[in-house]
Structures are given as structure tokens and as C-alpha cells.
Residue frames relative to the residue before (quaternion, step in Angstrom):
aa qw qx qy qz dx dy dz
M 1.0000 0.0000 0.0000 0.0000 0.00 0.00 0.00
R 0.6469 0.5183 -0.3210 0.4581 3.58 0.96 -0.87
K 0.6381 0.5276 -0.3304 0.4530 3.58 1.01 -0.83
T 0.6244 0.5454 -0.3317 0.4502 3.55 1.07 -0.80
Y 0.6600 0.5050 -0.3028 0.4666 3.59 0.94 -0.93
L 0.6525 0.5143 -0.3176 0.4571 3.55 0.98 -0.83
L 0.6372 0.5246 -0.3211 0.4644 3.57 1.03 -0.81
I 0.6431 0.5144 -0.3124 0.4735 3.56 1.00 -0.88
G 0.6485 0.5221 -0.3117 0.4580 3.55 0.96 -0.91
F 0.6595 0.5160 -0.3066 0.4524 3.57 0.93 -0.92
L 0.6772 0.4918 -0.2903 0.4639 3.57 0.89 -0.95
S 0.6345 0.5378 -0.3304 0.4461 3.57 1.04 -0.79
I 0.6667 0.4877 -0.3025 0.4756 3.56 0.93 -0.91
A 0.6291 0.5410 -0.3371 0.4449 3.57 0.98 -0.83
I 0.6555 0.5079 -0.3067 0.4673 3.57 0.99 -0.85
I 0.6599 0.5234 -0.3101 0.4409 3.56 0.94 -0.95
F 0.7925 0.3640 -0.1722 0.4581 3.54 0.79 -1.06
S 0.4908 0.6659 -0.4407 0.3486 3.61 1.20 -0.23
G 0.7337 0.3753 -0.2214 0.5213 3.57 1.11 -0.66
C 0.6872 0.4758 -0.2593 0.4840 3.57 1.30 0.08
K 0.2146 0.8281 -0.5001 0.1344 3.60 1.13 0.55
S 0.6851 0.4844 -0.2857 0.4630 3.54 1.13 -0.59
W 0.4738 0.6795 -0.4418 0.3442 3.59 1.26 -0.06
S 0.4652 -0.6368 0.5314 0.3092 3.54 -1.22 0.52
N 0.6534 -0.4909 0.3876 0.4265 3.56 -1.30 0.23
T 0.6030 0.5653 -0.3534 0.4381 3.56 1.09 -0.67
A 0.6672 0.5049 -0.3020 0.4568 3.56 0.92 -0.92
K 0.6548 0.5007 -0.3153 0.4703 3.55 0.96 -0.85
G 0.6464 0.5196 -0.3171 0.4600 3.56 1.00 -0.81
G 0.6379 0.5309 -0.3214 0.4560 3.55 1.06 -0.75
L 0.6242 0.5389 -0.3405 0.4517 3.57 1.04 -0.75
I 0.6702 0.4769 -0.2988 0.4838 3.55 0.91 -0.91
G 0.6756 0.5051 -0.2920 0.4508 3.57 0.91 -0.97
G 0.6935 0.5047 -0.2839 0.4286 3.56 1.08 -0.64
G 0.7645 -0.3971 0.2009 0.4663 3.59 1.19 0.16
A 0.5007 0.6515 -0.4486 0.3516 3.63 1.15 -0.28
G 0.6226 0.5579 -0.3415 0.4295 3.57 1.04 -0.79
A 0.6661 0.5010 -0.3046 0.4610 3.56 0.93 -0.88
A 0.6591 0.5207 -0.3118 0.4441 3.57 1.03 -0.78
I 0.6850 0.4873 -0.2931 0.4553 3.56 1.01 -0.81
G 0.5410 -0.6562 0.3838 0.3597 3.57 1.01 -0.70
A 0.7816 -0.3908 0.2415 0.4220 3.52 -1.38 -0.01
G 0.5624 0.6297 -0.3888 0.3689 3.58 1.13 -0.46
V 0.5348 0.6577 -0.4021 0.3460 3.58 1.12 -0.54
G 0.6445 0.5511 -0.3315 0.4137 3.58 0.87 -0.90
I 0.6750 0.4703 -0.2847 0.4920 3.56 1.11 -0.64
L 0.7424 0.4791 -0.2293 0.4083 3.54 0.87 -0.99
I 0.6924 0.4903 -0.3064 0.4317 3.60 1.08 -0.44
G 0.5478 -0.6909 0.3696 0.2932 3.52 1.19 0.64
K 0.8566 -0.0095 0.0275 0.5151 3.55 -0.73 -1.10
N 0.5970 0.5479 -0.3737 0.4513 3.58 1.16 -0.32
E 0.0807 0.8299 -0.5448 0.0896 3.55 0.76 1.04
K 0.5093 -0.6546 0.4709 0.3006 3.56 -1.15 0.63
S 0.0129 -0.7821 0.6229 0.0107 3.56 -0.99 0.78
A 0.1714 -0.8315 0.5243 0.0660 3.54 0.17 1.33
A 0.5580 0.6349 -0.3838 0.3718 3.58 1.25 -0.30
I 0.7682 0.2959 -0.1763 0.5397 3.59 1.19 -0.38
G 0.4644 0.6643 -0.5036 0.2991 3.55 -1.19 0.53
A 0.4837 -0.6677 0.4855 0.2907 3.56 -0.96 0.89
A 0.4487 -0.6925 0.5011 0.2609 3.57 -1.08 0.76
V 0.0321 0.8456 -0.5300 0.0548 3.58 0.32 1.25
G 0.4035 -0.7758 0.4182 0.2458 3.59 1.22 -0.37
T 0.7736 0.2332 -0.1483 0.5703 3.60 1.21 -0.30
A 0.6068 -0.5507 0.4209 0.3892 3.57 -1.26 0.37
V 0.3506 -0.7290 0.5528 0.2004 3.55 -1.06 0.78
G 0.4949 -0.7031 0.4372 0.2636 3.57 -0.85 1.00
A 0.6587 -0.5452 0.3609 0.3724 3.55 -1.25 0.54
T 0.6774 0.4876 -0.3032 0.4599 3.60 0.89 -0.88
T 0.6063 0.5283 -0.3424 0.4858 3.56 1.09 -0.68
G 0.6386 0.5358 -0.3113 0.4564 3.56 1.03 -0.82
L 0.6190 0.5460 -0.3312 0.4573 3.57 1.09 -0.73
I 0.6590 0.5127 -0.3041 0.4587 3.56 0.93 -0.94
I 0.6784 0.4781 -0.2821 0.4813 3.58 0.90 -0.94
G 0.6262 0.5532 -0.3323 0.4376 3.58 1.00 -0.81
K 0.6429 0.5246 -0.3162 0.4599 3.56 1.02 -0.79
Q 0.6528 0.5036 -0.3099 0.4735 3.59 0.99 -0.82
M 0.6569 0.5078 -0.3062 0.4657 3.56 1.00 -0.82
D 0.6115 0.5552 -0.3434 0.4471 3.58 1.04 -0.75
K 0.6619 0.5065 -0.3026 0.4624 3.57 0.94 -0.89
A 0.6614 0.4992 -0.3043 0.4698 3.58 0.96 -0.88
A 0.6457 0.5283 -0.3134 0.4537 3.58 1.01 -0.85
E 0.6384 0.5333 -0.3224 0.4517 3.57 0.99 -0.84
K 0.6730 0.4825 -0.2953 0.4765 3.57 0.94 -0.83
A 0.6512 0.5190 -0.3164 0.4544 3.58 0.98 -0.82
A 0.6352 0.5553 -0.3249 0.4272 3.58 1.04 -0.78
A 0.6489 0.5245 -0.3123 0.4542 3.58 1.20 -0.46
I 0.5554 0.6167 -0.3843 0.4044 3.60 1.28 -0.18
E 0.4984 -0.6662 0.4688 0.2967 3.57 -0.89 0.92
G 0.8255 0.2268 -0.1829 0.4834 3.56 -0.91 0.96
A 0.6168 0.5518 -0.3474 0.4409 3.60 1.27 0.03
K 0.1451 -0.7475 0.6426 0.0858 3.54 -0.99 0.89
V 0.1450 -0.8300 0.5378 0.0269 3.58 -0.66 1.11
D 0.0136 -0.7789 0.6268 -0.0165 3.56 -0.97 0.95
T 0.3519 -0.6923 0.5858 0.2317 3.55 -1.16 0.66
I 0.0321 -0.7956 0.6048 -0.0159 3.56 -0.88 0.97
T 0.3856 -0.6854 0.5566 0.2679 3.55 -1.32 -0.03
D 0.3344 -0.7760 0.4989 0.1927 3.59 -0.71 1.03
A 0.7587 -0.3996 0.2697 0.4381 3.57 -1.31 -0.06
N 0.6805 0.4535 -0.2839 0.5006 3.59 1.24 -0.34
N 0.4806 -0.6768 0.4102 0.3777 3.58 1.35 0.22
L 0.4731 0.6426 -0.4491 0.4019 3.56 1.12 0.74
K 0.5739 -0.5838 0.4423 0.3662 3.55 -1.15 0.61
A 0.0147 0.7666 -0.6409 0.0364 3.54 -1.06 0.89
V 0.3531 -0.7409 0.5398 0.1872 3.57 -1.28 0.24
K 0.1353 -0.7629 0.6271 0.0798 3.56 -1.02 0.89
V 0.0888 -0.7841 0.6139 0.0227 3.56 -0.76 1.08
T 0.1238 -0.8125 0.5689 0.0287 3.56 -0.66 1.13
F 0.0943 -0.7547 0.6480 0.0396 3.52 -0.97 0.99
E 0.3910 -0.7043 0.5347 0.2553 3.59 -0.76 1.00
S 0.5363 -0.6501 0.4296 0.3244 3.56 -0.94 0.86
G 0.5748 0.5921 -0.3758 0.4216 3.58 1.17 -0.51
I 0.6417 0.4911 -0.3097 0.5012 3.57 1.21 -0.53
L 0.7369 0.4483 -0.2246 0.4534 3.57 0.99 -0.87
F 0.8380 0.1237 0.0188 0.5311 3.55 0.87 -1.02
A 0.4973 -0.5734 0.5438 0.3580 3.54 -1.32 0.33
S 0.6731 -0.5122 0.3444 0.4074 3.58 -1.18 0.50
G 0.8517 0.1289 -0.1198 0.4935 3.56 -0.85 1.03
K 0.6472 0.5184 -0.3093 0.4656 3.58 1.29 0.10
S 0.2708 -0.7546 0.5721 0.1728 3.56 -1.29 0.32
I 0.4744 0.6354 -0.4531 0.4072 3.57 1.25 0.49
L 0.4430 -0.7201 0.4686 0.2561 3.59 -0.67 1.08
S 0.4406 -0.6824 0.5208 0.2626 3.54 -1.03 0.85
T 0.6422 -0.5205 0.3922 0.4036 3.57 -1.25 0.40
K 0.6480 0.5316 -0.3130 0.4467 3.58 0.96 -0.89
S 0.6735 0.5103 -0.3055 0.4390 3.55 0.93 -0.87
K 0.6022 0.5780 -0.3643 0.4130 3.58 1.08 -0.62
T 0.6079 0.5399 -0.3490 0.4660 3.57 1.13 -0.62
S 0.6753 0.4911 -0.2905 0.4674 3.57 0.90 -0.95
L 0.6918 0.4741 -0.2835 0.4651 3.57 0.91 -0.88
S 0.5821 0.5543 -0.3750 0.4619 3.59 1.15 -0.50
D 0.6465 0.5030 -0.3095 0.4828 3.57 1.02 -0.83
F 0.6567 0.5027 -0.3117 0.4678 3.57 1.01 -0.78
A 0.6178 0.5523 -0.3392 0.4453 3.58 1.01 -0.80
A 0.6216 0.5564 -0.3398 0.4342 3.58 1.04 -0.77
I 0.6167 0.5365 -0.3395 0.4654 3.59 1.10 -0.69
L 0.6704 0.4956 -0.2960 0.4661 3.58 0.94 -0.86
V 0.6305 0.5254 -0.3325 0.4646 3.58 1.02 -0.76
E 0.6562 0.5030 -0.3007 0.4754 3.58 1.10 -0.72
N 0.7697 0.2746 -0.1306 0.5614 3.58 1.22 -0.53
P 0.0408 -0.8716 0.4884 0.0117 3.59 0.61 1.14
T 0.6779 0.4719 -0.3112 0.4699 3.62 1.18 -0.26
M 0.5168 0.5719 -0.4504 0.4506 3.57 1.23 0.38
D 0.3214 -0.7295 0.5704 0.1979 3.56 -0.83 0.97
V 0.2210 -0.7848 0.5717 0.0917 3.56 -1.21 0.57
A 0.0475 -0.7533 0.6548 0.0380 3.55 -1.12 0.78
I 0.1477 -0.7974 0.5830 0.0494 3.58 -0.90 0.96
M 0.0636 -0.8127 0.5787 -0.0241 3.56 -0.74 1.14
G 0.1831 -0.7804 0.5901 0.0955 3.58 -0.79 1.03
H 0.0752 -0.8021 0.5924 0.0023 3.57 -0.97 0.90
T 0.1558 -0.7770 0.6029 0.0927 3.58 -1.18 0.56
D 0.4963 -0.5581 0.5226 0.4112 3.54 -1.32 -0.07
N 0.6243 -0.5888 0.3700 0.3557 3.61 -1.24 -0.03
T 0.3703 0.7175 -0.5042 0.3062 3.58 1.19 0.48
G 0.7883 0.2588 -0.2076 0.5182 3.58 -0.78 1.01
S 0.7003 -0.4877 0.3339 0.4002 3.54 -1.32 0.08
L 0.6302 -0.5254 0.4133 0.3950 3.54 -1.27 0.41
E 0.6409 0.5405 -0.3236 0.4386 3.57 0.95 -0.88
L 0.6602 0.5068 -0.3014 0.4653 3.58 0.94 -0.90
N 0.7000 0.4764 -0.2729 0.4566 3.57 0.90 -0.91
K 0.5828 0.5515 -0.3696 0.4686 3.58 1.12 -0.55
K 0.6706 0.4987 -0.2841 0.4699 3.54 0.92 -0.96
L 0.6882 0.4959 -0.2848 0.4465 3.58 0.86 -0.99
S 0.6752 0.4936 -0.3067 0.4543 3.59 0.89 -0.88
Q 0.6396 0.5095 -0.3238 0.4760 3.59 1.05 -0.71
E 0.6591 0.5132 -0.3088 0.4548 3.58 0.93 -0.89
R 0.6551 0.5089 -0.3118 0.4634 3.59 1.01 -0.78
A 0.6448 0.5033 -0.3209 0.4774 3.58 0.96 -0.84
Q 0.6697 0.5003 -0.2986 0.4605 3.58 0.96 -0.86
A 0.6160 0.5484 -0.3439 0.4489 3.58 1.06 -0.75
V 0.6446 0.5026 -0.3134 0.4835 3.57 1.02 -0.78
A 0.6522 0.5178 -0.3114 0.4577 3.59 0.92 -0.91
D 0.6671 0.5075 -0.3022 0.4539 3.58 0.88 -0.94
F 0.6571 0.5055 -0.3202 0.4585 3.58 0.97 -0.80
L 0.6382 0.5231 -0.3314 0.4573 3.59 0.95 -0.81
V 0.6399 0.5126 -0.3197 0.4749 3.58 0.99 -0.80
S 0.6431 0.5255 -0.3221 0.4544 3.60 1.04 -0.75
K 0.6976 0.4166 -0.2496 0.5268 3.56 1.31 -0.39
N 0.6716 -0.5740 0.2560 0.3924 3.54 1.16 0.83
V 0.4134 0.6445 -0.5226 0.3749 3.59 1.12 0.49
P 0.4453 -0.7105 0.4653 0.2837 3.64 -0.63 1.03
T 0.5540 -0.6235 0.4408 0.3316 3.57 -0.97 0.86
K 0.6556 0.5381 -0.3128 0.4275 3.59 1.00 -0.82
Q 0.5907 0.5817 -0.3626 0.4256 3.58 1.22 -0.40
I 0.6783 0.4467 -0.2751 0.5145 3.57 1.17 -0.58
K 0.1865 -0.8500 0.4894 0.0568 3.54 -0.16 1.33
E 0.8181 0.0681 0.0040 0.5710 3.57 1.08 -0.60
V 0.0078 -0.7559 0.6545 -0.0107 3.57 -1.05 0.89
V 0.0875 0.8426 -0.5111 0.1453 3.56 -0.23 1.29
G 0.2744 -0.7218 0.6104 0.1768 3.54 -1.11 0.78
K 0.2008 -0.8211 0.5297 0.0702 3.57 -0.54 1.21
D 0.3153 -0.7655 0.4833 0.2847 3.61 1.34 -0.04
F 0.7109 -0.4187 0.2956 0.4815 3.65 -0.81 -0.90
S 0.3519 0.7856 -0.4480 0.2416 3.57 1.23 0.49
E 0.7783 0.2625 -0.1490 0.5506 3.61 1.21 -0.36
P 0.0003 -0.8334 0.5520 -0.0258 3.59 0.50 1.15
V 0.2686 -0.7445 0.5864 0.1725 3.56 -1.21 0.57
A 0.7639 0.2087 -0.1269 0.5974 3.56 1.33 -0.07
D 0.6557 -0.5294 0.3805 0.3808 3.55 -1.34 0.16
N 0.3428 -0.7640 0.5148 0.1838 3.58 -0.62 1.13
A 0.5396 0.6235 -0.4000 0.4000 3.59 1.27 -0.04
T 0.7266 0.3704 -0.2322 0.5300 3.61 1.25 -0.23
V 0.6115 -0.5543 0.4199 0.3776 3.55 -1.24 0.53
E 0.6543 0.5204 -0.3051 0.4560 3.56 0.98 -0.89
G 0.6548 0.5238 -0.3011 0.4541 3.55 1.00 -0.90
K 0.6350 0.5260 -0.3260 0.4624 3.57 0.98 -0.82
A 0.6427 0.5284 -0.3221 0.4517 3.57 1.00 -0.84
D 0.6554 0.5071 -0.3104 0.4657 3.59 1.00 -0.81
N 0.6808 0.5074 -0.2881 0.4427 3.57 1.04 -0.77
R 0.6269 0.4860 -0.3378 0.5066 3.59 1.21 -0.39
R 0.3343 0.7522 -0.4805 0.3025 3.56 -0.08 1.29
V 0.2225 -0.7072 0.6417 0.1966 3.53 -1.38 0.19
E 0.1593 -0.7880 0.5917 0.0586 3.56 -0.80 1.08
I 0.1029 -0.7761 0.6207 0.0438 3.55 -0.96 0.92
Y 0.1709 -0.7970 0.5762 0.0603 3.55 -0.71 1.13
M 0.1208 -0.7511 0.6456 0.0667 3.55 -1.02 0.91
Y 0.1232 0.8024 -0.5695 0.1292 3.57 -0.67 1.08
A 0.6491 -0.5597 0.3627 0.3659 3.56 -1.24 0.49
S 0.3258 -0.7244 0.5773 0.1891 3.54 -0.88 1.01
E 0.6813 -0.4504 0.3657 0.4464 3.55 -1.29 0.13
E 0.6391 0.5297 -0.3188 0.4574 3.58 1.02 -0.81
M 0.6510 0.5184 -0.3129 0.4578 3.57 0.96 -0.86
I 0.6451 0.5143 -0.3111 0.4718 3.57 1.01 -0.81
K 0.6584 0.5046 -0.3039 0.4685 3.58 0.95 -0.88
N 0.6378 0.5268 -0.3253 0.4582 3.58 0.99 -0.80
A 0.6587 0.4972 -0.2998 0.4785 3.56 1.00 -0.84
E 0.6446 0.5174 -0.3186 0.4640 3.58 1.00 -0.79
N 0.6460 0.5158 -0.3089 0.4703 3.58 1.04 -0.78
A 0.6286 0.5351 -0.3292 0.4584 3.55 1.10 -0.75
V 0.6203 0.5441 -0.3324 0.4568 3.58 1.11 -0.71
K 0.6778 0.5198 -0.2838 0.4357 3.59 1.01 -0.85
K 0.6054 0.5897 -0.3625 0.3929 3.60 1.13 -0.53
């Protein structure tokens, strides 16, 4: 049954986009954000590649967001993602938030930010985070969530503490660079509960030691986009 749904989802997307080859990524993201994804089904989250679903983030707007509003927000997210991608040590991915709107995930490897087992930001990382803070200051209606992750070396208790301290260190530094405290909605230590690689290898452990920063549309940003549509 799942394979059938995935096949239907794939064919639906193929039909939608076969006539839209000239569309920009923003336009395609707006179509998905505006409700096409919900209509096609759960297969969309798998098939749209980097536009992975992240139900953990998203403003609590309570209603579906329109396609044109999604286009406006998608364009703003594209600009922020482009600037973030130019920052040294930053890996940028486009994701989809709980409102089916385009959002951005920026990953900094902990090896770039911190010394092993420490939560004190390195001098090099402060330059990168200063550049990132400037993006947030330019986009005050983007909400932010910061997640700290570790590998599985050491006890769970130790890694919970370390991942939280690292996430908080990043949040505190961003605030010191004029990012409003209210813009940062969540600061969470995820310990080693959400690995992205195999902890059995040195390379995998390095990938798992990271801090992820999510930029997504706030309720205010959504309302502003909706108002722009009405004009």
C-alpha cells in the first residue's frame, strides 16, 4: 500500500512539474507550500529531495497558508539561504516546515564551532556566526530554532548537558550580535538521539557533532505575506 501511495505521489509531481520546467525553485516551493503537497500525500516529503519535512518547526497559525503567500515566503527564504551558503563552515539545506512552507536549515559542524568536549566558541566560529547573525537581523520576521547534537562518546547525561550548552552558546552569541531574543524560539540539546551518520566510524562521529539552526516563517511573516497578496 505504501508503495502504491509513493507511486501516486511521484506521478502526481511529475504531472505538475512537467509543464513547469521554466519555473524557478521559489515557484515550485510555493506550489508545494500552498497545498499541493498535502493533496498528493505523504510521499511528497520523500520525493522532493532537500525539501525534507520538519514538523518540529513552524509557527502555530492554525490555518492552511495559500499558494501565493507561499511564493512570497519562498522567495525570502531563497535569499536568506543564498547568503547563508556563502558563510564559511555552513552547510545549507532547504526544508519544509509544519505549515508546508519553505524553510532553511543551516548546519555548523561542532569541530568548526567548538574544541572537543567543550562548549566555548572558537575564534573562527565567531566570524561565521557573526555573518549568520547579520542575516537574521536583516530578516527579523524569521523565527529561529537552534539544536545541538553530539556523537555517542560518553554517557547520555554528559552528552545531554554538552549539546544543550553548545546550542545555548550559539544562541547567546547571536543575541550579542543584535539578534532579538524573541526571534530565537527554541534552544535544545538533542544529545546523540538524532544521528545523521554512523557513530561506529570516526567520520560518522564527526558528522554527528553539529549545531543546526533553522530559519522559518513566523506568524508575523506569514501575515505580512498574506497582506501583500491582498494589495
